[in-house]
C-alpha positions in Angstrom: -5.3 -11.2 8.5 -4.1 -12.8 5.3 -1.9 -11.1 2.7 -4.6 -11.5 0.0 -7.2 -9.8 2.2 -4.8 -6.9 2.7 -4.0 -6.7 -1.0 -7.7 -6.6 -1.7 -8.3 -3.8 0.8 -5.3 -1.6 -0.2 -6.2 -2.1 -3.9 -9.4 -0.2 -3.2 -7.3 2.6 -1.5 -4.9 2.7 -4.5 -7.8 2.9 -7.0 -9.4 5.7 -5.1 -6.3 7.8 -4.8 -4.9 7.1 -8.3 -8.4 7.4 -9.8 -7.9 4.2 -11.7 -10.4 1.4 -11.2 -8.2 -1.1 -13.2 -5.5 -1.3 -10.5 -5.0 -4.9 -9.3 -2.1 -5.1 -6.8 0.1 -8.1 -6.4 2.9 -8.7 -3.8 5.5 -8.0 -6.5 3.9 -4.7 -7.7 6.2 -1.7 -7.5 5.6 2.0 -8.2 6.8 1.9 -11.7 4.1 -0.8 -12.5 1.3 1.7 -11.7 0.7 4.8 -13.8 0.6 7.9 -11.6 2.3 6.3 -8.6 5.1 8.9 -7.9 6.7 10.1 -4.7 4.0 12.6 -3.8 1.3 10.0 -4.5 3.2 7.5 -2.4 2.9 9.7 0.7 -0.8 10.0 0.1 -1.1 6.2 -0.3 0.9 5.6 2.9 -1.3 8.1 4.8 -4.5 6.6 3.5 -3.3 3.0 4.5 -2.3 4.2 8.0 -5.8 5.8 8.4 -7.6 2.7 7.1 -5.8 0.3 9.5 -5.4 2.7 12.4 -1.6 2.2 12.3 1.5 4.3 11.8 4.6 3.4 9.8 8.0 4.6 10.9 10.1 6.4 8.3 12.5 3.4 8.4 9.6 1.0 7.5 8.5 3.2 4.6 12.0 3.4 3.3 12.4 -0.4 3.4 9.3 -1.0 1.3 10.5 -2.5 -2.0 7.1 -3.6 -3.3 3.5 -3.9 -2.2 4.2 -7.3 -0.6 6.6 -5.5 1.9 3.8 -3.1 2.7 1.3 -5.9 3.2 3.7 -7.8 5.6 4.2 -4.7 7.8 0.4 -4.1 7.9 -0.1 -7.8 8.8 2.4 -7.5 11.6 0.9 -4.3 13.0 -2.7 -5.4 12.9 -2.0 -8.8 14.3 
C-alpha cells in the first residue's frame, strides 16, 4: 500500500471526525495545522484509523507520531 493511498483514506476519516470536508492531509501535516484536532480528537482519530485498517497501535507508536507521515508509515508497515 502506497503512502498516498493511505493519505487519501485517512483524509476521509479525518473529514468525518472533524466535520470538515476541506481537510487535505500531507505527510508533513501536524495537529496544529488542522482546526479542531486536539488531544481528545486525536484519540478518536487513532481509534477510527485502527478500526478502518483492522490494526492496533501501541502507546509507544502513538507517542512517536510527529506528523501524519509517521502515522502513514506505521499503517503501511502493519498492513503490509
